[in-house]
C-alpha positions in Angstrom: 49.0 102.6 23.2 46.8 99.7 24.0 46.8 98.4 27.7 45.0 95.5 28.9 43.2 95.9 32.4 42.0 92.8 34.1 41.3 91.6 37.6 42.1 87.5 38.5 42.3 85.3 41.3 44.7 82.5 41.6 44.9 80.4 38.7 44.3 83.4 36.3 40.5 83.1 36.4 38.8 86.0 35.8 35.3 84.9 35.0 32.7 82.3 35.5 29.3 81.8 33.8 29.4 85.3 32.7 30.0 86.7 36.0 33.0 88.3 38.0 33.6 85.2 40.7 34.4 87.6 43.3 31.3 90.1 42.5 31.5 93.3 44.3 33.7 91.9 47.3 36.9 94.1 46.0 36.2 97.6 46.2 39.7 98.4 45.8 39.5 96.9 42.1 36.4 98.4 41.3 38.0 101.9 42.1 41.0 101.2 40.1 39.5 99.9 37.4 37.3 103.4 37.0 40.3 105.5 37.5 42.3 103.6 34.7 39.2 104.0 32.2 37.3 107.1 33.0 36.8 109.1 30.1 39.1 106.8 27.6 38.2 104.4 24.8 37.8 100.7 26.1 37.4 97.6 23.7 35.4 94.7 25.0 34.1 91.7 23.4 30.2 91.5 22.8 29.7 88.5 25.3 31.3 90.5 28.0 29.7 93.7 26.9 26.1 91.7 26.8 26.9 90.0 30.4 28.1 93.0 32.1 25.7 96.0 32.2 27.4 97.9 29.7 27.6 100.7 28.5 29.7 102.3 31.3 29.6 105.9 31.6 31.9 108.3 30.5 33.8 105.9 28.2 33.8 105.5 24.4 33.3 101.6 23.7 34.6 99.6 20.9 32.7 96.3 21.0 34.3 93.6 19.2 31.9 91.5 17.0 31.3 89.2 14.1 27.6 90.3 13.7 27.7 94.1 12.6 25.6 96.2 14.4 24.5 100.2 13.9 26.8 102.1 16.3 25.6 104.9 18.6 27.3 107.9 20.3 29.5 106.1 22.7 29.2 102.6 21.2 31.1 101.1 17.9 30.6 97.8 17.0 33.4 96.5 14.8 34.9 93.2 14.0 38.9 92.6 14.8 40.4 93.8 11.7 38.3 97.0 11.9 39.3 97.5 15.5 43.1 97.1 14.2 42.4 99.5 11.7 40.9 102.1 14.0 44.0 101.8 16.3 46.2 102.4 13.7 44.1 105.5 12.4 44.1 106.9 16.0 47.7 106.1 16.9 48.4 109.0 19.4 45.4 107.6 21.2 45.1 105.2 24.4 43.1 102.1 24.1 42.2 99.9 27.2 41.1 96.1 26.5 39.0 95.0 29.3 38.0 91.6 28.3 36.6 89.0 28.0 39.2 85.8 27.4 39.3 85.8 23.9 39.7 89.5 23.4 42.4 89.6 25.8 44.0 86.5 23.8 43.5 88.5 20.5 45.3 91.7 22.1 48.1 89.9 24.1 51.0 90.5 21.1 49.6 94.2 20.6 49.5 95.4 23.9 52.3 97.9 25.6 51.0 97.6 29.3 49.1 95.1 31.6 47.5 96.6 34.3 46.0 93.8 36.3 44.6 93.3 40.0 45.7 89.8 41.6 43.3 88.7 44.1 44.7 86.1 46.4 41.8 83.8 46.7 40.8 80.5 44.8 37.4 80.7 42.6 35.9 78.2 40.2 36.0 79.8 36.7 35.3 79.1 32.9 37.5 82.1 31.6 41.0 82.9 32.4 43.7 85.9 31.3 46.1 84.4 29.1 49.7 83.3 30.5 52.2 86.1 30.9 55.3 85.4 28.9 58.2 86.6 31.1 60.5 86.8 28.4 57.9 89.2 26.6 56.8 91.4 29.9 58.5 93.0 32.7 57.1 93.6 35.8 57.5 97.6 36.3 55.4 97.7 39.7 53.6 96.2 42.4 51.4 97.1 45.1 50.0 94.8 47.6 47.5 95.3 50.1 45.6 93.2 53.1 41.9 92.3 53.0 39.7 94.9 55.1 36.0 95.5 55.3 35.7 97.1 51.6 38.0 94.1 50.2 37.2 90.4 51.0 40.6 89.1 50.2 44.3 90.4 49.9 45.1 91.6 46.5 48.0 93.3 44.4 47.8 95.7 41.9 50.5 94.7 39.2 51.5 96.6 36.2 53.8 94.9 33.6 55.4 96.7 30.3 56.5 95.1 27.0 60.0 94.3 26.9 
């Protein structure tokens, strides 16, 4: 199973100049991301991997790249076709795609689940989550919360399943 995991603000903004626009101002999203991906295999684009201080502990990383690089114990470098072959060869495993924009677009048609955090705020951005086609995706659950001392903005956890 393939799950896309992302946080976005209004306008589907997921990034700006290589950074998460809201920074660490949404602790609930950080905890949610950790819970969802801990001890799992995550798939990440090479730019996001380079910009974000990866690798993350207790996760296996597959980095999508056009430039072959030597792999290590927890980080494998593959092109998109190799990743698809790997997923097919490990079809009983779950994979969590964590970005960035181009990687989300690549996997949108292959994904089974969208696990999203919507941050109810406007931010400037140059990276966006792909449009969610309501004909292809069904909202399974939605939990919303008000801003508090750990979360600068109101937010919702949204889970979509492929129709």
